[in-house]
C-alpha positions in Angstrom: 0.0 0.0 0.0 1.8 3.1 -1.3 1.7 6.4 0.6 -1.0 5.5 3.1 -0.5 8.8 5.0 -1.5 10.9 2.0 -4.5 8.7 1.5 -5.5 9.0 5.1 -5.0 12.8 5.0 -7.2 13.1 1.9 -9.9 11.0 3.4 -9.8 12.9 6.7 -10.2 16.2 4.8 -13.2 14.6 2.9 -14.8 13.4 6.1 -14.4 16.6 8.2 -14.3 19.2 5.4 -10.9 20.7 6.1 -7.2 19.6 6.1 -6.0 17.6 9.1 -4.5 20.0 11.7 -1.7 17.6 12.5 0.9 15.7 10.6 0.1 12.0 9.9 2.7 9.2 9.8 1.4 5.8 8.6 2.5 2.2 9.1 4.3 2.2 5.7 6.6 5.0 6.8 4.9 7.7 4.7 4.0 11.1 6.1 1.5 13.8 5.1 0.2 17.1 6.5 1.8 20.2 8.1 5.5 19.9 8.7 5.4 22.0 11.8 4.0 20.8 15.1 3.3 17.3 16.4 2.6 14.1 14.5 -0.1 11.5 14.9 1.4 8.0 14.2 -0.9 5.3 12.9 1.2 2.2 13.6 -1.2 -0.4 12.2 -4.1 -0.8 9.8 -5.8 -2.5 12.8 -6.5 1.0 14.1 -8.5 1.8 11.1 -10.5 -1.4 11.4 -11.3 -0.5 15.0 -12.6 2.9 13.8 -14.6 1.3 11.0 -16.3 -1.1 13.3 -16.8 1.4 16.1 -16.9 4.9 14.6 -16.2 7.8 16.8 -14.7 8.1 20.3 -14.7 4.4 21.3 -12.9 3.1 18.2 -10.2 5.8 18.5 -9.8 5.1 22.2 -9.4 1.3 21.5 -6.7 2.1 19.0 -4.9 4.5 21.4 -5.0 2.1 24.3 -3.8 -0.8 22.2 -0.8 1.4 21.0 -1.9 1.3 17.4 -2.2 5.1 17.4 0.4 7.3 19.1 1.7 10.8 19.2 5.2 12.2 18.5 5.6 15.6 20.2 3.3 17.4 22.7 0.2 15.4 23.5 -1.6 18.5 24.7 -0.9 20.3 21.4 -2.2 17.3 19.4 -5.4 17.1 21.4 -5.9 20.8 21.4 -5.6 21.0 17.6 -7.9 18.1 17.2 -10.4 18.9 19.9 -10.9 22.5 18.9 -11.2 21.4 15.3 -13.9 18.8 16.1 -15.8 20.8 18.7 -16.6 23.3 16.0 -17.8 20.7 13.6 -19.7 18.1 15.5 -22.9 18.0 17.5 -22.6 17.3 21.2 -25.0 14.3 20.8 -23.2 12.6 17.9 -20.3 11.1 19.8 -17.9 12.1 17.1 -17.7 11.8 13.3 -19.0 8.6 11.8 -17.4 7.2 8.6 -20.6 5.3 8.0 -22.7 8.5 7.6 -24.8 8.0 4.3 -23.4 11.3 3.0 -19.9 10.0 3.3 -20.2 6.6 1.8 -17.7 7.3 -0.9 -15.0 8.2 1.6 -16.1 5.2 3.8 -15.4 2.8 0.9 -11.9 4.2 0.5 -11.4 4.1 4.2 -12.3 0.4 4.1 -9.8 -0.2 1.4 -7.1 1.3 3.6 -8.3 -0.6 6.7 -8.6 -4.0 5.1 -11.5 -6.4 5.3 -10.7 -8.2 8.5 -12.6 -7.5 11.7 -10.8 -5.6 14.5 -8.9 -7.4 17.3 -10.8 -7.8 20.6 -11.0 -4.6 22.7 -8.0 -4.0 25.0 -8.3 -5.7 28.3 -8.5 -2.4 30.2 -12.0 -1.8 28.7 -14.9 -2.5 31.0 -17.2 -5.2 29.5 -19.9 -7.4 30.6 -21.5 -5.1 33.2 -24.7 -6.5 34.6 -27.4 -5.5 37.0 -29.1 -2.2 37.6 -27.0 0.9 37.4 -25.9 2.5 40.7 -26.9 -0.4 42.9 -24.5 -0.8 45.8 -23.0 -3.9 44.2 -22.5 -2.3 40.8 -21.1 0.9 42.3 -18.6 -1.1 44.3 -17.4 -2.9 41.1 -17.1 0.5 39.3 -15.1 2.0 42.1 -12.8 -1.0 42.2 -12.1 -0.8 38.5 -10.9 2.8 38.9 -9.2 2.9 42.3 -8.0 -0.6 43.0 -5.2 -0.5 40.4 -2.4 -0.2 42.9 -1.5 2.5 45.3 2.0 2.7 43.9 0.5 3.9 40.6 -1.5 6.7 42.3 1.6 7.8 44.2 3.4 8.4 41.0 0.5 10.4 39.5 -0.8 12.3 42.5 2.4 12.9 44.3 2.9 13.0 48.1 -0.4 14.7 48.8 -2.4 11.7 47.5 -5.3 13.9 46.7 -7.3 12.9 43.7 -9.4 16.1 43.1 -8.9 19.6 41.9 -6.2 21.5 43.7 -6.4 25.3 44.6 -3.6 27.2 43.0 -1.8 30.4 43.9 0.2 32.5 41.5 3.1 32.8 43.8 6.6 31.6 42.8 7.5 28.0 43.7 4.0 27.0 44.4 3.8 23.2 44.1 1.1 20.6 43.6 1.4 19.7 47.2 1.0 23.3 48.2 -2.1 23.6 46.1 -3.7 20.4 47.4 -3.0 21.5 51.0 -4.7 24.9 50.3 -7.7 23.1 48.7 -8.2 20.9 51.8 -7.9 23.9 54.0 -10.4 25.9 51.9 -12.9 23.1 52.4 -12.2 23.0 56.2 -12.7 26.8 56.5 -15.9 26.7 54.4 -17.2 24.0 56.8 -16.2 26.2 59.7 -14.8 23.2 61.5 -14.2 23.5 65.3 -12.3 21.3 67.7 -14.4 18.4 69.0 -16.9 18.4 66.1 -17.7 15.4 63.9 -16.9 15.4 60.2 -18.1 12.8 57.7 -15.8 12.6 54.6 -17.8 10.8 51.9 -15.5 9.2 49.3 -12.4 9.7 51.6 -9.9 8.3 49.1 -6.5 7.8 50.6 -7.4 9.8 53.7 -5.9 13.2 52.9 -8.9 15.3 53.9 -9.5 13.3 57.0 -5.9 13.7 58.1 -5.9 17.4 57.4 -9.1 18.1 59.3 -8.2 16.0 62.3 -4.6 17.4 62.5 -5.3 21.1 61.8 -8.8 21.5 63.2 -9.1 19.0 65.9 -12.2 17.3 64.6 -13.2 13.6 64.8 -13.5 12.3 61.2 -15.3 9.3 59.8 -14.1 8.6 56.2 -15.9 6.1 54.0 -14.8 4.6 50.7 -15.7 1.6 48.6 -12.1 0.9 47.6 -10.3 -1.5 49.9 -6.9 -0.4 48.6 -7.7 3.2 49.4 -8.9 2.3 52.9 -5.8 0.2 53.7 -3.5 3.1 52.6 -5.5 5.7 54.5 -5.5 3.6 57.7 -1.7 3.2 57.5 -1.3 7.0 57.1 -3.6 7.6 60.0 -1.7 5.2 62.3 1.7 6.8 61.2 0.3 10.3 62.1 -0.8 9.1 65.5 -4.4 10.1 64.8 -6.1 6.7 65.3 -8.3 8.1 68.1 -9.7 10.9 65.8 -10.0 9.3 62.4 -12.0 6.2 61.5 -11.6 4.9 57.9 -14.3 2.5 56.7 -15.0 0.4 53.6 -18.6 1.5 53.5 -21.2 2.8 51.1 -22.4 6.3 52.0 -26.0 4.9 51.9 -25.1 2.6 54.8 -23.8 5.3 57.2 -26.2 5.4 60.1 -24.3 6.9 63.0 -25.2 10.6 62.6 -25.7 13.3 63.3 -22.6 15.0 62.1 -21.6 18.6 62.4 -20.3 18.7 58.8 -19.9 16.6 55.7 -17.3 16.9 53.0 -17.9 15.2 49.6 -14.9 16.0 47.4 -14.9 14.5 43.9 -17.3 11.7 44.9 -20.7 12.8 43.7 -19.8 12.2 40.0 -20.1 8.5 40.8 -23.6 8.8 42.3 -25.7 8.9 39.1 -28.9 10.6 38.1 -31.1 7.8 39.4 -29.6 8.2 42.9 -28.7 11.8 43.2 -31.9 12.8 45.2 -31.3 9.8 47.5 -27.7 11.0 47.9 -28.9 14.5 48.9 -31.6 13.2 51.2 -29.1 10.8 53.0 -26.5 13.5 53.6 -29.2 16.0 54.8 -30.4 13.4 57.3 -26.9 12.8 58.6 -26.4 16.4 59.5 -27.3 18.2 62.7 -29.6 21.3 62.3 -27.2 24.0 61.1 -24.7 21.5 59.8 -22.8 22.1 56.6 -22.2 20.1 53.4 -19.3 21.0 51.1 -20.1 19.3 47.8 -17.1 19.5 45.4 -18.2 18.2 42.0 -17.4 18.3 38.3 -20.1 19.7 36.1 -20.8 19.7 32.4 -22.2 22.6 30.4 -26.0 22.4 29.8 -27.0 20.9 26.5 -29.5 22.6 24.2 -31.6 19.5 23.5 -32.4 18.3 27.0 -31.3 18.4 30.6 -30.3 14.8 30.9 -27.1 13.6 32.6 -24.3 12.9 30.2 -22.1 9.8 30.0 -18.8 10.1 28.0 -18.2 6.9 26.0 -14.4 6.7 26.5 -14.6 7.6 30.2 -17.4 5.1 30.8 -15.6 2.2 29.2 -12.0 2.9 30.5 -11.9 5.4 33.4 -15.1 5.9 35.5 -17.6 3.2 34.7 -21.2 4.5 35.2 -19.9 8.0 36.0 -22.3 10.8 35.1 -21.9 14.6 34.9 -24.8 17.0 35.4 -25.1 20.8 34.9 -24.4 22.9 38.1 -28.1 24.1 38.1 -29.4 20.6 38.3 -27.1 19.7 41.2 -28.1 22.9 43.1 -31.8 22.2 42.5 -31.6 18.7 43.8 -29.8 19.8 46.9 -32.4 22.4 47.5 -35.2 19.9 46.9 -33.7 17.8 49.7 -34.0 20.7 52.1 -30.5 22.3 51.9 -30.0 26.0 51.7 -27.2 26.9 49.2 -25.0 29.5 50.8 -22.1 29.7 48.4 -21.0 28.4 45.0 -17.4 28.8 43.8 -16.2 27.7 40.4 -12.6 26.6 40.3 -12.5 25.3 36.7 -9.1 26.8 35.8 -7.6 25.2 38.9 -8.5 21.7 37.7 -6.8 22.3 34.3 -3.6 23.2 36.2 -4.0 20.2 38.4 -4.4 17.8 35.6 -1.4 19.1 33.7 0.7 18.4 36.8 -0.6 14.9 37.1 0.2 14.3 33.4 3.7 15.6 34.0 4.1 13.2 37.0 2.9 10.3 34.9 5.2 11.0 32.0 8.2 11.5 34.4 7.5 8.0 35.9 6.3 6.4 32.7 8.3 3.1 32.9 7.5 2.6 36.5 3.8 3.4 35.9 3.6 0.8 33.1 5.2 -1.8 35.4 2.8 -1.0 38.2 -0.3 -1.4 36.0 0.0 -2.2 32.3 0.9 -0.3 29.1 -2.7 0.0 28.2 -3.8 1.4 31.6 -1.0 3.9 31.6 -2.0 5.0 28.1 -5.7 5.4 29.3 -4.6 7.7 32.1 -2.4 9.8 30.0 -5.1 10.4 27.4 -7.9 10.8 29.9 -6.0 13.4 32.0 -4.7 15.4 29.1 -8.0 15.5 27.3 -9.8 16.5 30.6 -7.3 19.3 31.2 -8.2 20.8 27.8 -12.0 20.3 28.4 -11.6 22.4 31.5 -9.5 25.0 29.7 -12.1 25.2 26.9 -15.0 25.5 29.3 -16.6 22.2 28.2 -16.7 21.0 31.8 -16.2 22.8 35.1 -15.9 22.0 38.8 -17.7 23.8 41.6 -17.7 23.8 45.4 -21.2 24.2 46.7 -21.6 25.1 50.4 -25.1 24.0 51.6 -26.5 24.2 55.1 -29.2 22.2 56.9 -30.8 25.5 58.0 -32.5 25.3 61.4 -36.3 25.7 61.6 -37.8 29.2 61.3 -37.0 31.4 64.3 -33.7 29.7 65.1 -30.5 31.7 64.8 -29.0 31.9 61.3 -25.5 31.1 60.3 -23.0 33.4 62.0 -21.6 35.9 59.6 -18.1 35.3 60.8 -18.2 31.8 59.6 -19.0 32.9 56.0 -15.7 34.8 55.8 -13.3 32.0 54.6 -11.6 33.8 51.7 
């Protein structure tokens, strides 16, 4: 097959209506496209067969995870060029361009000639398959959490760094400000918004590796119950608690938030957990947390949000993320989340968008992964490491382009009418 790159470039232009914004190198060694900037490498015709059989995001993801498509140069620049290009030309509901569109049959036939007639190889083993049961039951949620978090604490240490915080950091423009500084400041921002006081009880829902629980107990003197569905997270968090000498103040449990019955608590933190709850359970989530709080108690809900769609207000599931990263994860618009919390009885007292902060955080995580690439591959698998590199880089750009955001909602279980309101002093956390 002579000059496969030129044929791919021409077909891409026919499919998307403009020249490819990146250089293409094909399996036969040929190249085509702009000489400056990064290069997309198509290592095998198998990649094209995957795209033919599963047009759009899933086929491309399978080829990337399998190593059949790669990038030479800056991954962020490649994704930025491609993402901006496609965002302007595809509908949010389409899931990507389809080479099987009736209007593009001529191009599809040529694409098939390049791809070859054989079916694609099986999906890479990192892809979630064979899910059963009703979505967002306790059993299925535990399976989804295990897929994402029980991949080895060593891997997460390489990506997240010493802070072991897997959520958006809170950045400062000062010189020498590190990821660990930014994560410390995020945890402290949450504690200050919750107005934590010595001797109070805090429930940390989705406690991860224990960073929030440790910070709140050490710096604010509260007693913390942290719950997670990940056994590896819980073991790691318990070890950190013991080493810090905080065993009398911090209790880490492998427990579903729906099974927590030992309230009331003075405050609840939910940081980067609510994306796993799902639309069918979100009101139940809000009701459960409301019931676990004392009158006047506070909830800090830190959650990724998507932009509202024109055609409906449904929750949105990203195909690549659902199959490879967060099974059954769902993103909702900020307004929907606020409305559900209010319907459960909460009074929303503050909303802070920290979208740009998450883009910075993700870029640091990508840099950590790339710096420890060989060790990360050994700790998991080549495919899993590639999943994470793509997922984090693409997510950073989604935050930068305002396709998704992240918000901290401070909500209060306001006492009954006639009771004192929230002290004004406690609202001054900035």
